[in-house]
C-alpha positions as CSV (number, residue, x, y, z in Angstrom):
1,M,107.8,105.7,102.6
2,K,109.7,103.9,106.1
3,I,108.3,101.2,107.5
4,S,109.6,99.3,110.8
5,L,111.9,95.7,110.2
6,I,109.1,93.8,112.5
7,K,106.5,95.4,110.3
8,A,108.2,94.1,107.2
9,K,107.1,91.0,105.7
10,K,109.1,87.9,105.0
11,N,111.9,87.5,102.6
12,Y,111.5,91.6,102.3
13,R,115.0,93.6,101.4
14,G,115.5,96.7,101.7
15,K,118.2,99.4,102.8
16,I,118.0,101.0,106.6
17,A,116.7,104.2,106.6
18,E,117.9,105.2,110.5
19,I,118.3,103.7,113.7
20,A,116.4,104.6,116.2
21,A,118.0,104.2,119.4
22,S,120.5,105.2,121.7
23,P,124.2,105.7,120.9
24,A,125.4,103.0,122.7
25,T,122.6,100.5,120.8
26,Q,124.1,102.2,117.5
27,N,127.2,101.2,118.2
28,K,126.0,97.6,118.8
29,F,123.9,97.6,115.9
30,M,127.6,98.5,113.8
31,S,129.5,96.0,115.7
32,L,127.2,93.6,113.9
33,G,127.1,95.6,111.1
34,L,123.8,96.9,110.6
35,Y,123.9,100.6,109.9
36,K,122.3,103.2,108.1
37,G,122.3,102.9,104.0
38,R,123.1,98.8,104.7
39,E,121.0,96.3,102.6
40,I,119.0,93.5,105.0
41,A,116.8,90.8,103.9
42,K,114.4,90.0,106.8
43,I,114.1,85.9,106.6
44,S,111.9,85.0,109.1
45,H,110.4,86.8,112.2
46,F,108.4,84.1,115.3
47,A,105.6,85.2,116.5
48,L,104.2,86.6,120.1
49,R,107.4,89.3,120.0
50,G,109.4,86.6,119.1
51,P,113.2,87.0,117.2
52,V,113.7,88.2,113.8
53,T,116.5,86.6,111.9
54,V,118.1,89.0,108.7
55,K,120.4,88.5,106.4
56,V,123.6,91.2,106.3
57,G,125.6,90.4,103.8
58,R,126.7,87.2,104.1
59,S,126.0,86.6,107.6
60,V,122.4,85.9,109.0
61,I,121.4,87.2,112.5
62,A,118.9,86.8,114.9
63,L,117.8,90.3,116.4
64,G,115.3,90.4,119.6
65,H,111.5,91.9,119.1
66,S,112.7,95.4,120.7
67,M,116.2,95.4,118.7
68,A,114.3,94.7,115.6
69,S,111.9,97.8,116.1
70,K,114.5,100.1,116.0
71,I,115.3,99.5,112.7
72,I,113.4,102.0,110.1
73,L,113.1,100.5,106.7
74,E,113.2,102.6,103.5
75,L,110.3,100.9,100.9
76,E,112.2,100.3,97.4
């Protein structure tokens, strides 16, 4: 089953199943270390369409709500 990053619960860990974005946006995600098959952990999500914080490897990244909505995770 697949779920959007913004709908995932806090501290959820999963693998990126797909990134529903244009090639230019996918390249931006790739430069941040976010690509299909990569395991990430959602750290926090601020209310009212605020930023989503994720842990990728040893890095912590804050993504805007619209960027985070493009990441689809595979349930483990």
